[in-house]
Short mmCIF file of the C-alpha atoms (twelve columns), coordinates in Angstrom:
data_MODEL
# 
_entry.id   MODEL 
# 
loop_
_atom_site.group_PDB 
_atom_site.id 
_atom_site.type_symbol 
_atom_site.label_atom_id 
_atom_site.label_alt_id 
_atom_site.label_comp_id 
_atom_site.label_asym_id 
_atom_site.label_seq_id 
_atom_site.Cartn_x 
_atom_site.Cartn_y 
_atom_site.Cartn_z 
_atom_site.pdbx_PDB_model_num 
ATOM 1  C CA . MET A 1  -1.468  7.345   -0.977  1 
ATOM 2  C CA . LEU A 2  -1.800  4.583   1.755   1 
ATOM 3  C CA . ASP A 3  -2.963  1.282   0.291   1 
ATOM 4  C CA . ILE A 4  -4.602  -0.779  3.220   1 
ATOM 5  C CA . GLY A 5  -4.764  -4.389  2.883   1 
ATOM 6  C CA . SER A 6  -2.625  -4.115  -0.281  1 
ATOM 7  C CA . GLY A 7  -2.489  -7.967  -1.177  1 
ATOM 8  C CA . THR A 8  -0.592  -8.354  -4.253  1 
ATOM 9  C CA . GLY A 9  -0.932  -4.750  -5.565  1 
ATOM 10 C CA . ARG A 10 -2.892  -5.037  -7.724  1 
ATOM 11 C CA . PRO A 11 -5.316  -3.184  -8.601  1 
ATOM 12 C CA . VAL A 12 -5.437  -0.404  -6.489  1 
ATOM 13 C CA . SER A 13 -1.615  0.427   -5.931  1 
ATOM 14 C CA . HIS A 14 -0.955  -0.889  -9.612  1 
ATOM 15 C CA . THR A 15 -3.569  1.952   -10.612 1 
ATOM 16 C CA . LEU A 16 -2.614  4.570   -8.731  1 
ATOM 17 C CA . VAL A 17 1.286   4.476   -9.566  1 
ATOM 18 C CA . GLU A 18 0.063   4.298   -12.995 1 
ATOM 19 C CA . ALA A 19 -1.821  7.813   -12.407 1 
ATOM 20 C CA . GLY A 20 1.400   9.083   -10.970 1 
ATOM 21 C CA . CYS A 21 0.486   8.709   -7.098  1 
ATOM 22 C CA . GLU A 22 3.177   8.065   -4.519  1 
ATOM 23 C CA . VAL A 23 1.862   4.844   -2.908  1 
ATOM 24 C CA . THR A 24 2.449   2.921   0.126   1 
ATOM 25 C CA . GLY A 25 1.003   -0.294  0.814   1 
ATOM 26 C CA . ILE A 26 0.898   -2.229  3.995   1 
ATOM 27 C CA . ASP A 27 -0.333  -5.761  4.402   1 
ATOM 28 C CA . GLY A 28 -0.186  -8.310  7.203   1 
ATOM 29 C CA . SER A 29 1.338   -11.275 4.890   1 
ATOM 30 C CA . SER A 30 4.528   -11.382 3.834   1 
ATOM 31 C CA . THR A 31 4.017   -13.286 1.010   1 
ATOM 32 C CA . MET A 32 1.771   -10.598 -0.283  1 
ATOM 33 C CA . VAL A 33 4.137   -8.257  0.663   1 
ATOM 34 C CA . GLU A 34 7.000   -9.783  -1.469  1 
ATOM 35 C CA . LEU A 35 4.268   -10.277 -4.531  1 
ATOM 36 C CA . ALA A 36 3.312   -6.976  -4.333  1 
ATOM 37 C CA . ARG A 37 7.208   -5.854  -4.520  1 
ATOM 38 C CA . GLN A 38 7.408   -7.859  -7.581  1 
ATOM 39 C CA . GLN A 39 4.167   -6.950  -9.438  1 
ATOM 40 C CA . VAL A 40 4.502   -3.113  -8.524  1 
ATOM 41 C CA . PRO A 41 8.087   -1.467  -8.190  1 
ATOM 42 C CA . GLY A 42 7.030   1.433   -8.036  1 
ATOM 43 C CA . ALA A 43 5.032   1.477   -4.867  1 
ATOM 44 C CA . ARG A 44 6.555   1.238   -1.479  1 
ATOM 45 C CA . PHE A 45 4.929   -1.743  0.239   1 
ATOM 46 C CA . GLU A 46 5.548   -2.831  4.106   1 
ATOM 47 C CA . LEU A 47 4.383   -5.512  6.355   1 
ATOM 48 C CA . GLN A 48 2.156   -4.400  9.055   1 
ATOM 49 C CA . ASP A 49 -0.847  -4.542  11.180  1 
ATOM 50 C CA . VAL A 50 -3.201  -2.017  10.413  1 
ATOM 51 C CA . ARG A 51 -4.363  -2.343  13.859  1 
ATOM 52 C CA . SER A 52 -0.891  -1.098  14.884  1 
ATOM 53 C CA . LEU A 53 -0.220  1.244   12.024  1 
ATOM 54 C CA . GLN A 54 3.100   2.768   12.422  1 
ATOM 55 C CA . ALA A 55 3.739   6.162   9.947   1 
ATOM 56 C CA . ALA A 56 7.011   7.255   11.817  1 
ATOM 57 C CA . ASP A 57 8.207   10.027  8.542   1 
ATOM 58 C CA . GLU A 58 5.494   10.318  6.808   1 
ATOM 59 C CA . THR A 59 2.027   11.928  7.418   1 
ATOM 60 C CA . PHE A 60 -1.332  10.620  5.730   1 
ATOM 61 C CA . HIS A 61 -4.486  13.110  5.574   1 
ATOM 62 C CA . GLY A 62 -8.075  11.495  5.452   1 
ATOM 63 C CA . ASP A 63 -8.066  11.887  1.192   1 
ATOM 64 C CA . ASP A 64 -5.051  10.096  1.280   1 
ATOM 65 C CA . LEU A 65 -6.249  6.948   3.022   1 
ATOM 66 C CA . LEU A 66 -7.665  4.318   0.194   1 
ATOM 67 C CA . PRO A 67 -8.480  0.882   1.954   1 
ATOM 68 C CA . SER A 68 -8.414  -2.193  -0.690  1 
ATOM 69 C CA . GLY A 69 -11.545 -3.230  -2.454  1 
ATOM 70 C CA . GLN A 70 -13.725 -0.124  -1.742  1 
# 
């Protein structure tokens, strides 16, 4: 699952990891990415602007995309 605008990783990424999903979170704030990495170690978090999203070696399908807060 791709958590766009993941912030601190809670509650979305955390909940998805707990449900057994493989999660990648992206956020434009280095502070939020560091907090997310600490709070949700079972997910991967990257510093990235969603407007220039690069998923180099991964493919996400429409059902894998989950904007935070939705």
